[in-house]
LUMDO-86550 format. One record per residue (C-alpha): residue in one letter; x, z, y. Coordinates in Angstrom, 3 decimals, always signed. Each point is the difference from the previous one (the first is absolute). Layout:
BEGIN
<site rest="A" u="X" w="Z" v="Y"/>
...
END
This chain:
BEGIN
<site rest="M" u="+5.789" w="-32.128" v="+46.865"/>
<site rest="T" u="+1.088" w="-3.640" v="-0.003"/>
<site rest="T" u="+3.522" w="-1.279" v="+0.544"/>
<site rest="L" u="-0.845" w="-1.363" v="+3.423"/>
<site rest="N" u="-1.500" w="+3.317" v="+1.067"/>
<site rest="R" u="+3.170" w="+1.797" v="-1.028"/>
<site rest="I" u="+2.087" w="-2.449" v="+2.038"/>
<site rest="E" u="-2.200" w="+0.643" v="+2.999"/>
<site rest="L" u="+0.678" w="+3.704" v="-0.199"/>
<site rest="Q" u="+3.750" w="-0.529" v="-0.427"/>
<site rest="T" u="+0.517" w="-2.487" v="+2.815"/>
<site rest="G" u="-2.707" w="+0.915" v="+2.453"/>
<site rest="F" u="-1.193" w="-3.611" v="+0.284"/>
<site rest="P" u="-3.714" w="-0.356" v="-0.692"/>
<site rest="H" u="-1.158" w="-2.466" v="-2.627"/>
<site rest="P" u="-2.410" w="-2.760" v="+1.023"/>
<site rest="C" u="-2.702" w="+1.585" v="-2.174"/>
<site rest="A" u="+0.156" w="+3.068" v="+2.250"/>
<site rest="G" u="-1.347" w="-2.065" v="+2.889"/>
<site rest="H" u="+3.294" w="-1.322" v="+1.375"/>
<site rest="R" u="+0.268" w="-3.770" v="+0.315"/>
<site rest="P" u="+3.702" w="-0.874" v="-0.276"/>
<site rest="T" u="+1.587" w="-2.314" v="+2.485"/>
<site rest="A" u="+1.774" w="-3.149" v="-1.132"/>
<site rest="H" u="+3.343" w="+1.791" v="+0.450"/>
<site rest="E" u="-1.103" w="+2.895" v="-2.221"/>
<site rest="H" u="-1.444" w="-2.347" v="-2.614"/>
<site rest="I" u="+3.212" w="-2.049" v="-0.180"/>
<site rest="G" u="+2.118" w="+3.161" v="-0.224"/>
<site rest="F" u="-2.108" w="+1.343" v="-2.868"/>
<site rest="E" u="+0.297" w="-3.285" v="-1.933"/>
<site rest="L" u="+3.751" w="-0.043" v="+0.586"/>
<site rest="G" u="+0.379" w="+3.527" v="-1.368"/>
<site rest="W" u="-2.157" w="-0.966" v="-2.981"/>
<site rest="D" u="+2.322" w="-2.942" v="-0.768"/>
<site rest="Y" u="+3.068" w="+2.223" v="+0.323"/>
<site rest="A" u="-1.543" w="+2.192" v="-2.707"/>
<site rest="H" u="-1.006" w="-3.029" v="-2.089"/>
<site rest="Y" u="+3.646" w="-1.054" v="-0.252"/>
<site rest="R" u="+1.265" w="+3.612" v="-0.153"/>
<site rest="V" u="+2.154" w="-0.438" v="+3.092"/>
<site rest="T" u="+0.485" w="+2.892" v="+2.401"/>
<site rest="P" u="-0.397" w="-0.932" v="+3.678"/>
<site rest="P" u="+3.010" w="+0.819" v="+2.157"/>
<site rest="A" u="+0.084" w="+3.366" v="+1.729"/>
<site rest="P" u="-1.885" w="+1.322" v="+1.825"/>
<site rest="Y" u="-2.991" w="-2.213" v="-0.845"/>
<site rest="A" u="-0.432" w="+1.446" v="-3.488"/>
<site rest="Q" u="-0.274" w="+3.589" v="+1.349"/>
<site rest="E" u="-1.651" w="-0.147" v="+3.398"/>
<site rest="P" u="-3.832" w="-0.112" v="+0.170"/>
<site rest="S" u="-1.102" w="-3.596" v="+0.488"/>
<site rest="P" u="-2.317" w="-2.614" v="-1.501"/>
<site rest="L" u="+3.016" w="-1.279" v="-1.952"/>
<site rest="R" u="+0.483" w="+3.414" v="-1.625"/>
<site rest="N" u="-3.722" w="+0.130" v="-0.761"/>
<site rest="G" u="+0.257" w="-3.297" v="-1.875"/>
<site rest="L" u="+3.219" w="+1.080" v="-1.716"/>
<site rest="L" u="-1.542" w="+3.201" v="-1.341"/>
<site rest="A" u="-3.188" w="-1.785" v="-1.026"/>
<site rest="G" u="+1.997" w="-2.680" v="-1.796"/>
<site rest="Q" u="+2.211" w="+2.522" v="-1.764"/>
<site rest="A" u="-3.094" w="+1.819" v="-1.248"/>
<site rest="A" u="-1.606" w="-3.258" v="-1.122"/>
<site rest="F" u="+2.991" w="-1.689" v="-1.667"/>
<site rest="G" u="+2.110" w="+2.894" v="-1.246"/>
<site rest="T" u="+2.793" w="-1.593" v="-2.022"/>
<site rest="R" u="-1.955" w="-3.222" v="-0.594"/>
<site rest="T" u="+1.826" w="-1.882" v="+2.718"/>
<site rest="L" u="+1.400" w="-3.498" v="+0.522"/>
<site rest="A" u="+3.672" w="-1.011" v="+0.076"/>
<site rest="A" u="+1.517" w="+0.216" v="+3.470"/>
<site rest="T" u="+2.168" w="-3.111" v="+0.283"/>
<site rest="R" u="+2.255" w="-0.713" v="+2.964"/>
<site rest="Q" u="-2.636" w="-2.275" v="+1.486"/>
<site rest="V" u="-2.691" w="+2.659" v="-0.435"/>
<site rest="R" u="+2.139" w="+2.516" v="+1.880"/>
<site rest="K" u="+0.618" w="-2.573" v="+2.736"/>
<site rest="W" u="-3.754" w="-0.653" v="+0.170"/>
<site rest="L" u="-0.777" w="+3.695" v="+0.385"/>
<site rest="Q" u="+2.755" w="+0.415" v="+2.599"/>
<site rest="L" u="-1.311" w="-2.965" v="+2.005"/>
<site rest="R" u="-3.520" w="+1.415" v="-0.023"/>
<site rest="L" u="+1.223" w="+3.459" v="+1.009"/>
<site rest="H" u="+1.948" w="-1.320" v="+2.986"/>
<site rest="A" u="-2.966" w="-2.148" v="+1.013"/>
<site rest="W" u="-2.400" w="+2.942" v="-0.304"/>
<site rest="L" u="+2.194" w="+2.250" v="+2.141"/>
<site rest="R" u="+0.024" w="-2.649" v="+2.744"/>
<site rest="G" u="-3.646" w="-0.949" v="-0.336"/>
<site rest="R" u="+0.867" w="-3.500" v="-1.201"/>
<site rest="S" u="-2.352" w="-1.856" v="-2.328"/>
<site rest="V" u="+0.956" w="-1.052" v="-3.522"/>
<site rest="E" u="-2.051" w="-2.620" v="-1.828"/>
<site rest="L" u="-0.050" w="+1.210" v="-3.617"/>
<site rest="V" u="-1.806" w="-2.838" v="-1.764"/>
<site rest="Q" u="+3.038" w="-2.307" v="+0.080"/>
<site rest="V" u="+2.817" w="+2.313" v="+1.143"/>
<site rest="T" u="+0.804" w="+1.592" v="-3.351"/>
<site rest="P" u="+3.232" w="+0.989" v="-1.792"/>
<site rest="N" u="-0.081" w="-3.436" v="-1.634"/>
<site rest="Y" u="-0.250" w="-1.658" v="+3.411"/>
<site rest="L" u="+3.009" w="+1.967" v="+1.270"/>
<site rest="Q" u="+1.935" w="-1.166" v="-3.041"/>
<site rest="Q" u="-0.858" w="-3.608" v="+0.813"/>
<site rest="I" u="+1.321" w="+0.224" v="+3.577"/>
<site rest="D" u="+3.131" w="+1.937" v="-0.983"/>
<site rest="V" u="+3.365" w="-1.658" v="+0.684"/>
<site rest="S" u="+3.621" w="+0.730" v="-0.862"/>
<site rest="H" u="+1.385" w="-0.710" v="+3.489"/>
<site rest="C" u="-1.298" w="+0.643" v="+3.485"/>
<site rest="P" u="-1.359" w="-3.313" v="+1.352"/>
<site rest="I" u="+1.124" w="+0.954" v="+3.528"/>
<site rest="T" u="+3.490" w="+1.492" v="-0.448"/>
<site rest="R" u="+0.642" w="-1.476" v="-3.473"/>
<site rest="V" u="+1.522" w="+3.217" v="-1.310"/>
<site rest="P" u="-0.785" w="+1.190" v="-3.547"/>
<site rest="L" u="-2.886" w="+2.463" v="+0.114"/>
<site rest="S" u="+0.482" w="+3.531" v="-1.269"/>
<site rest="R" u="-2.699" w="+2.345" v="-1.269"/>
<site rest="A" u="-0.712" w="+3.517" v="+1.272"/>
<site rest="L" u="+3.537" w="+0.688" v="+1.247"/>
<site rest="L" u="-1.115" w="+0.891" v="+3.532"/>
<site rest="A" u="+2.288" w="-2.806" v="+1.157"/>
<site rest="A" u="-0.490" w="-2.820" v="+2.492"/>
<site rest="S" u="-0.018" w="-2.419" v="-2.935"/>
<site rest="D" u="-2.962" w="+1.679" v="-1.724"/>
<site rest="A" u="-2.933" w="-2.310" v="-0.729"/>
<site rest="S" u="-3.055" w="+0.537" v="+2.188"/>
<site rest="V" u="-3.378" w="-1.709" v="+0.345"/>
<site rest="D" u="-0.641" w="-1.455" v="+3.456"/>
<site rest="R" u="-3.301" w="-0.987" v="+1.570"/>
<site rest="V" u="+1.057" w="-3.380" v="+1.368"/>
<site rest="R" u="-2.837" w="-0.046" v="+2.497"/>
<site rest="N" u="-0.020" w="+3.359" v="+1.743"/>
<site rest="D" u="-3.629" w="-0.174" v="+1.141"/>
<site rest="A" u="-1.178" w="-0.181" v="-3.619"/>
<site rest="G" u="-0.033" w="+2.524" v="-2.816"/>
<site rest="Y" u="+1.746" w="+0.076" v="-3.356"/>
<site rest="A" u="-1.816" w="-2.910" v="-1.590"/>
<site rest="A" u="+0.744" w="-2.888" v="-2.324"/>
<site rest="G" u="+1.670" w="-2.842" v="+1.868"/>
<site rest="N" u="+1.397" w="+2.217" v="+2.762"/>
<site rest="L" u="+2.747" w="+1.769" v="-1.940"/>
<site rest="A" u="+3.672" w="-0.804" v="-0.540"/>
<site rest="V" u="+2.826" w="+2.026" v="-1.527"/>
<site rest="M" u="+3.142" w="+0.418" v="+2.085"/>
<site rest="S" u="+2.721" w="+2.563" v="+0.631"/>
<site rest="T" u="-0.777" w="+3.176" v="+1.898"/>
<site rest="R" u="+2.480" w="-1.097" v="+2.667"/>
<site rest="A" u="-1.796" w="-3.294" v="+0.579"/>
<site rest="N" u="-3.403" w="+1.690" v="-0.115"/>
<site rest="H" u="+0.972" w="+2.574" v="+2.621"/>
<site rest="A" u="+1.561" w="-2.662" v="+2.223"/>
<site rest="K" u="-3.048" w="-2.258" v="-0.229"/>
<site rest="A" u="-2.333" w="+2.935" v="+0.735"/>
<site rest="A" u="-3.108" w="-1.294" v="+1.803"/>
<site rest="C" u="+1.577" w="-3.274" v="+1.108"/>
<site rest="G" u="-1.880" w="-3.222" v="-0.555"/>
<site rest="Y" u="+1.041" w="-3.631" v="+0.185"/>
<site rest="R" u="+0.278" w="-0.246" v="+3.783"/>
<site rest="D" u="+1.692" w="+3.393" v="+0.291"/>
<site rest="A" u="+2.665" w="-1.128" v="-2.469"/>
<site rest="L" u="+0.585" w="-3.193" v="+1.988"/>
<site rest="Q" u="+0.642" w="+2.060" v="+3.125"/>
<site rest="V" u="+2.531" w="+2.152" v="-1.837"/>
<site rest="I" u="+1.762" w="-3.136" v="-1.248"/>
<site rest="E" u="+0.124" w="-1.331" v="+3.543"/>
<site rest="R" u="+1.538" w="+3.245" v="+1.198"/>
<site rest="I" u="+2.645" w="-0.066" v="-2.729"/>
<site rest="D" u="+0.883" w="-3.655" v="+0.468"/>
<site rest="S" u="+0.143" w="+0.193" v="+3.788"/>
<site rest="G" u="+1.966" w="+3.234" v="-0.003"/>
<site rest="A" u="-1.952" w="+1.089" v="+3.061"/>
<site rest="A" u="-0.613" w="+3.722" v="-0.177"/>
<site rest="G" u="-2.637" w="-0.275" v="+2.686"/>
<site rest="A" u="-2.081" w="-2.613" v="-1.797"/>
<site rest="T" u="-3.687" w="+0.750" v="-0.296"/>
<site rest="V" u="-0.972" w="+1.326" v="-3.447"/>
<site rest="P" u="-3.008" w="+1.988" v="-1.212"/>
<site rest="A" u="+0.224" w="+3.731" v="+0.596"/>
<site rest="R" u="-0.385" w="+0.617" v="-3.730"/>
<site rest="A" u="+2.642" w="-2.572" v="-0.986"/>
<site rest="P" u="+3.013" w="+1.632" v="-1.691"/>
<site rest="A" u="+3.528" w="-0.302" v="+1.262"/>
<site rest="P" u="+1.323" w="-3.439" v="-0.981"/>
<site rest="S" u="+3.194" w="+1.543" v="-1.357"/>
<site rest="E" u="-1.929" w="+1.311" v="-3.018"/>
<site rest="L" u="-0.412" w="-3.486" v="-1.453"/>
<site rest="S" u="+1.730" w="-3.324" v="+0.607"/>
<site rest="S" u="-1.585" w="-3.034" v="+1.592"/>
<site rest="D" u="-0.334" w="-1.669" v="-3.424"/>
<site rest="E" u="-1.762" w="+3.060" v="-1.401"/>
<site rest="W" u="-2.408" w="+0.085" v="+2.931"/>
<site rest="A" u="-0.654" w="-3.722" v="-0.535"/>
<site rest="R" u="-1.127" w="+0.811" v="-3.540"/>
<site rest="I" u="-2.258" w="+2.757" v="+1.336"/>
<site rest="A" u="-1.503" w="-2.424" v="+2.511"/>
<site rest="V" u="-0.829" w="-2.551" v="-2.693"/>
<site rest="L" u="-1.359" w="+2.715" v="-2.309"/>
<site rest="C" u="-2.363" w="+1.185" v="+2.734"/>
<site rest="S" u="-1.015" w="-3.548" v="+0.893"/>
<site rest="F" u="-1.370" w="-0.520" v="-3.509"/>
<site rest="V" u="-2.840" w="+2.480" v="+0.575"/>
<site rest="E" u="-0.696" w="-0.826" v="+3.646"/>
<site rest="P" u="-2.116" w="-3.070" v="+0.876"/>
<site rest="L" u="+2.071" w="-2.327" v="+2.201"/>
<site rest="P" u="-0.785" w="-3.269" v="+1.773"/>
<site rest="H" u="+0.696" w="-2.840" v="-2.419"/>
<site rest="D" u="+2.679" w="-1.654" v="+2.137"/>
<site rest="Q" u="+1.791" w="+3.337" v="+0.374"/>
<site rest="A" u="-0.096" w="+0.660" v="-3.747"/>
<site rest="C" u="+1.407" w="-3.505" v="-0.604"/>
<site rest="A" u="+3.062" w="+0.831" v="+2.102"/>
<site rest="L" u="+0.959" w="+3.190" v="-1.880"/>
<site rest="P" u="+3.003" w="-0.103" v="-2.339"/>
<site rest="L" u="-0.610" w="+1.560" v="-3.411"/>
<site rest="R" u="+2.665" w="+2.682" v="+0.367"/>
<site rest="L" u="-1.747" w="+2.060" v="-2.703"/>
<site rest="L" u="-1.837" w="-1.166" v="-3.097"/>
<site rest="P" u="-3.372" w="+1.759" v="-0.351"/>
<site rest="P" u="+0.138" w="+3.175" v="-2.106"/>
<site rest="N" u="-2.150" w="+0.019" v="-3.111"/>
<site rest="R" u="-3.744" w="+0.546" v="+0.569"/>
<site rest="L" u="+0.309" w="-0.284" v="+3.791"/>
<site rest="R" u="-2.872" w="-1.864" v="+1.680"/>
<site rest="L" u="+0.870" w="-2.828" v="+2.363"/>
<site rest="F" u="-2.322" w="-0.561" v="+2.938"/>
<site rest="N" u="+1.501" w="-3.294" v="+1.157"/>
<site rest="P" u="-0.514" w="-2.937" v="-2.407"/>
<site rest="V" u="+3.048" w="-1.885" v="+1.222"/>
<site rest="Q" u="+2.216" w="+2.970" v="-0.867"/>
<site rest="A" u="-1.544" w="+0.092" v="-3.469"/>
<site rest="L" u="+0.903" w="-3.676" v="-0.360"/>
<site rest="Q" u="+3.489" w="+0.687" v="+1.359"/>
<site rest="A" u="+0.567" w="+2.763" v="-2.532"/>
<site rest="F" u="-1.499" w="-2.077" v="-2.827"/>
<site rest="V" u="+2.501" w="-2.799" v="+0.565"/>
<site rest="S" u="+3.003" w="+2.298" v="+0.512"/>
<site rest="Q" u="-0.700" w="+2.050" v="-3.125"/>
<site rest="Q" u="+0.221" w="-3.095" v="-2.158"/>
<site rest="L" u="+3.765" w="+0.509" v="-0.018"/>
<site rest="L" u="-0.351" w="+3.373" v="-1.704"/>
<site rest="M" u="-0.991" w="-1.391" v="-3.388"/>
<site rest="P" u="+1.151" w="-2.800" v="-2.323"/>
<site rest="G" u="-1.671" w="-3.388" v="+0.334"/>
<site rest="W" u="-0.174" w="+0.040" v="+3.772"/>
<site rest="A" u="+0.909" w="-3.700" v="+0.279"/>
<site rest="R" u="-3.064" w="-0.991" v="-2.050"/>
<site rest="R" u="-2.288" w="+2.328" v="+1.939"/>
<site rest="I" u="+1.256" w="-1.152" v="+3.392"/>
<site rest="S" u="-0.486" w="-3.610" v="-1.042"/>
<site rest="G" u="-3.540" w="+0.832" v="-1.116"/>
<site rest="F" u="-0.732" w="+1.762" v="+3.280"/>
<site rest="E" u="+1.284" w="-2.986" v="+1.969"/>
<site rest="E" u="-2.482" w="-2.207" v="-1.854"/>
<site rest="L" u="-2.839" w="+2.157" v="+1.350"/>
<site rest="L" u="+0.914" w="-0.823" v="+3.598"/>
<site rest="A" u="-2.044" w="-2.674" v="+1.746"/>
<site rest="G" u="+1.860" w="-2.818" v="+1.731"/>
<site rest="K" u="+3.568" w="-1.248" v="+0.000"/>
<site rest="A" u="+0.880" w="+1.746" v="+3.249"/>
<site rest="L" u="-0.974" w="+3.421" v="-1.315"/>
<site rest="K" u="+1.885" w="-0.561" v="-3.254"/>
<site rest="R" u="+3.053" w="-1.199" v="+1.909"/>
<site rest="D" u="+0.021" w="+3.048" v="+2.262"/>
<site rest="F" u="-0.440" w="+2.345" v="-2.953"/>
<site rest="K" u="+2.876" w="-1.613" v="-1.856"/>
<site rest="G" u="+2.155" w="+0.269" v="+3.117"/>
<site rest="F" u="-0.777" w="+3.706" v="+0.231"/>
<site rest="F" u="+0.728" w="+0.718" v="-3.651"/>
<site rest="M" u="+3.235" w="-1.970" v="+0.068"/>
<site rest="A" u="+1.090" w="+2.221" v="+2.901"/>
<site rest="L" u="-1.019" w="+3.208" v="-1.803"/>
<site rest="L" u="+1.428" w="-0.684" v="-3.453"/>
<site rest="P" u="+3.750" w="-0.384" v="+0.778"/>
<site rest="R" u="-0.062" w="+3.145" v="+2.117"/>
<site rest="V" u="-1.514" w="+1.970" v="-2.845"/>
<site rest="L" u="+2.632" w="-1.337" v="-2.383"/>
<site rest="E" u="+2.684" w="+0.891" v="+2.518"/>
<site rest="G" u="-1.397" w="+3.517" v="+0.346"/>
<site rest="V" u="+0.165" w="+0.556" v="-3.752"/>
<site rest="A" u="+3.553" w="-1.342" v="-0.120"/>
<site rest="V" u="+1.060" w="+2.347" v="+2.793"/>
<site rest="G" u="-1.539" w="+2.864" v="-1.933"/>
<site rest="V" u="+2.130" w="-0.851" v="-3.011"/>
<site rest="V" u="+3.162" w="-0.171" v="+2.095"/>
<site rest="Q" u="-0.777" w="+3.365" v="+1.606"/>
<site rest="G" u="-0.343" w="+1.569" v="-3.416"/>
<site rest="R" u="-3.770" w="+0.412" v="-0.148"/>
<site rest="R" u="-1.345" w="+0.379" v="-3.518"/>
<site rest="L" u="-1.946" w="-3.177" v="-0.719"/>
<site rest="G" u="+0.228" w="+0.250" v="-3.765"/>
<site rest="G" u="+1.465" w="-3.497" v="-0.189"/>
<site rest="Q" u="-3.386" w="-1.532" v="+0.731"/>
<site rest="P" u="-0.426" w="-2.857" v="+2.500"/>
<site rest="V" u="-2.830" w="-0.380" v="+2.465"/>
<site rest="G" u="-3.356" w="-0.396" v="-1.657"/>
<site rest="T" u="+0.747" w="+1.928" v="-3.220"/>
<site rest="G" u="-1.649" w="+3.286" v="+0.939"/>
<site rest="P" u="-1.314" w="+2.148" v="+2.849"/>
<site rest="L" u="+3.259" w="+1.845" v="+0.672"/>
<site rest="P" u="+0.196" w="+1.901" v="+3.318"/>
<site rest="Q" u="+3.053" w="-2.034" v="+1.006"/>
<site rest="T" u="-1.902" w="-3.242" v="-0.497"/>
<site rest="R" u="-2.797" w="+1.286" v="+2.209"/>
<site rest="W" u="+2.556" w="+0.910" v="+2.637"/>
<site rest="A" u="+1.572" w="-3.465" v="-0.142"/>
<site rest="I" u="-3.424" w="-1.576" v="+0.604"/>
<site rest="E" u="-0.752" w="+2.372" v="+2.865"/>
<site rest="D" u="+3.395" w="-0.550" v="+1.620"/>
<site rest="A" u="-0.413" w="-3.766" v="-0.227"/>
<site rest="W" u="-2.819" w="+0.354" v="+2.532"/>
<site rest="R" u="+2.531" w="+1.146" v="+2.595"/>
<site rest="S" u="+0.956" w="-3.658" v="+0.406"/>
<site rest="P" u="-1.565" w="-1.553" v="+3.134"/>
<site rest="L" u="-0.215" w="-3.344" v="-1.837"/>
<site rest="V" u="-2.062" w="+1.494" v="-2.844"/>
<site rest="L" u="-2.425" w="+1.592" v="+2.446"/>
<site rest="Q" u="-0.176" w="-3.130" v="+2.151"/>
<site rest="R" u="-0.884" w="-2.240" v="-2.943"/>
<site rest="W" u="-2.494" w="+2.508" v="-1.412"/>
<site rest="T" u="-1.770" w="+0.321" v="+3.347"/>
<site rest="R" u="-0.225" w="-3.758" v="+0.332"/>
<site rest="F" u="-1.592" w="-0.214" v="-3.436"/>
<site rest="A" u="-2.295" w="+3.037" v="+0.341"/>
<site rest="L" u="-1.447" w="-0.935" v="+3.388"/>
<site rest="Q" u="-1.544" w="-3.084" v="-1.579"/>
<site rest="L" u="-2.217" w="+2.264" v="-2.112"/>
<site rest="T" u="-2.925" w="+2.163" v="+1.047"/>
<site rest="P" u="-0.554" w="+3.481" v="-1.483"/>
<site rest="S" u="-2.791" w="-1.357" v="-2.206"/>
<site rest="Q" u="+2.250" w="-2.803" v="-1.225"/>
<site rest="C" u="+2.691" w="+2.560" v="-0.865"/>
<site rest="E" u="-2.555" w="+1.946" v="-2.023"/>
<site rest="A" u="-1.192" w="-3.147" v="-1.752"/>
<site rest="L" u="+3.589" w="-0.923" v="-0.928"/>
<site rest="L" u="+0.576" w="+3.435" v="-1.513"/>
<site rest="V" u="-3.192" w="-0.198" v="-2.026"/>
<site rest="R" u="+0.869" w="-3.477" v="-1.300"/>
<site rest="A" u="+3.570" w="+1.042" v="-0.801"/>
<site rest="A" u="-1.290" w="+2.994" v="-1.965"/>
<site rest="A" u="-2.429" w="-2.264" v="-1.866"/>
<site rest="H" u="+2.939" w="-2.229" v="-0.980"/>
<site rest="R" u="+1.969" w="+3.093" v="-1.110"/>
<site rest="L" u="+2.769" w="-0.591" v="+2.504"/>
<site rest="G" u="+0.412" w="+3.637" v="+1.014"/>
<site rest="T" u="+2.474" w="+2.600" v="-1.200"/>
<site rest="G" u="-2.530" w="+2.829" v="+0.213"/>
<site rest="T" u="-3.650" w="+0.753" v="+0.621"/>
<site rest="L" u="-1.528" w="-0.742" v="+3.383"/>
<site rest="M" u="-3.408" w="+1.567" v="+0.550"/>
<site rest="P" u="-2.036" w="-1.170" v="+3.010"/>
<site rest="H" u="-2.379" w="+2.564" v="+1.489"/>
<site rest="T" u="-3.261" w="-0.657" v="+1.785"/>
<site rest="D" u="-0.392" w="+1.016" v="+3.614"/>
<site rest="A" u="-2.524" w="+2.686" v="-0.976"/>
<site rest="G" u="+2.360" w="+1.765" v="-2.401"/>
<site rest="A" u="+3.289" w="-0.724" v="+1.723"/>
<site rest="T" u="+0.755" w="+3.495" v="+1.327"/>
<site rest="D" u="-2.275" w="+2.009" v="-2.259"/>
<site rest="G" u="+1.281" w="+3.571" v="-0.113"/>
<site rest="W" u="+2.431" w="-0.431" v="+2.901"/>
<site rest="N" u="-2.135" w="+2.118" v="+2.383"/>
<site rest="L" u="+0.924" w="-2.086" v="+3.025"/>
<site rest="D" u="-2.968" w="+1.428" v="+1.909"/>
<site rest="T" u="+1.616" w="+3.475" v="-0.099"/>
<site rest="R" u="+3.573" w="-1.371" v="+0.260"/>
<site rest="G" u="+0.765" w="+1.108" v="-3.527"/>
<site rest="Y" u="-1.203" w="+3.595" v="+0.391"/>
<site rest="V" u="-2.671" w="+1.750" v="-2.041"/>
<site rest="A" u="-3.310" w="-0.036" v="+1.823"/>
<site rest="H" u="-1.363" w="+3.465" v="+0.810"/>
<site rest="T" u="-3.111" w="-0.467" v="-2.070"/>
<site rest="A" u="-1.303" w="+1.513" v="-3.185"/>
<site rest="P" u="+0.505" w="-2.004" v="-3.204"/>
<site rest="G" u="-2.752" w="-2.531" v="-0.476"/>
<site rest="A" u="-0.837" w="-0.249" v="+3.695"/>
<site rest="E" u="-0.368" w="-3.498" v="+1.297"/>
<site rest="E" u="+3.094" w="-1.268" v="+1.793"/>
<site rest="P" u="+0.495" w="-3.197" v="+2.004"/>
<site rest="V" u="+1.463" w="-2.902" v="-1.911"/>
<site rest="A" u="+3.441" w="-1.113" v="+1.178"/>
<site rest="S" u="+0.271" w="-3.529" v="+1.299"/>
<site rest="A" u="+1.528" w="-2.233" v="-2.674"/>
<site rest="Q" u="+2.483" w="-2.820" v="+0.240"/>
<site rest="R" u="+1.102" w="-2.618" v="-2.477"/>
<site rest="Q" u="+3.129" w="+0.873" v="-1.907"/>
<site rest="F" u="+1.859" w="-0.784" v="-3.193"/>
<site rest="A" u="+1.090" w="+2.577" v="-2.548"/>
<site rest="W" u="+3.540" w="-0.884" v="-0.982"/>
END
């Protein structure tokens, strides 16, 4: 009797060889249980005891690996937990790029929305959690950001326009203002925190170019997030120059790439409005006792420096001058500027443009981020793709 036959008798779930063709849900559950065994991690109760495809895979993996298992790092445990929660809700997880290493790359020390230090596995509101920025997509590379559990629960299924309506309700103070039925109570987060959620959601939602030009960058893009709107990618590229040393040289080099005196003049006017407000934000942080390590702006990607850049975009003058500059460019011109700037090594990180065909690969937009009820290997419709940048 083989191992798989013994599992069939123990769990009551027939093996595919016995004539049963597993559904996608069963197949994913079996693979998840197999990976739990591969890393010698026990699934939380009751999933390790109750009959299920996950238990089938767990028992099969335990029989196959024995004690020859891999090390279960914190990121591996987070990866397994993410997949378990997704499986229980029928959500899709793209496993080619979403790996423990990927989760390590998007990890942060502070919540980008509430700015509180993130805790780990304390069952607290400050615990780190992985959010699907675009709710109608699955857990896939480019659609994930780490934030606090409190911010994640407050954001829920809200998108860019939903967040704007919540901000309007908070700022107007009108309890009877129209908001989406699924929008959380505005008291859970402040107006500034909802503004960061709105910008975060706008990154992965295609917007009209003129509308994207008029958005303040209240949140710098999280690592590995994909930006659908080229002008926002350009906006973030310029703003992030202040995170690292040598920003004056890089900004000067970027200005040389601009065509025409008028465009250069408007860009310089924008940057001269942004810079003093960032410097002021860092100085205020020092006065308030924030730990800046004695480093000025441009010496390292400290969270407080990011916050100073984000808060500088609250200024109406900064936004006004940016919009005036950005509206002179088309989306294709924004893309071309980013490519040329990268070629001249003017960036502070890696910017990876994606083709339209592979833009939302693995996002499962056609099923709104859920696992299709088909057997593995069955042909599924290809999701419509849109241009984006991996940040």
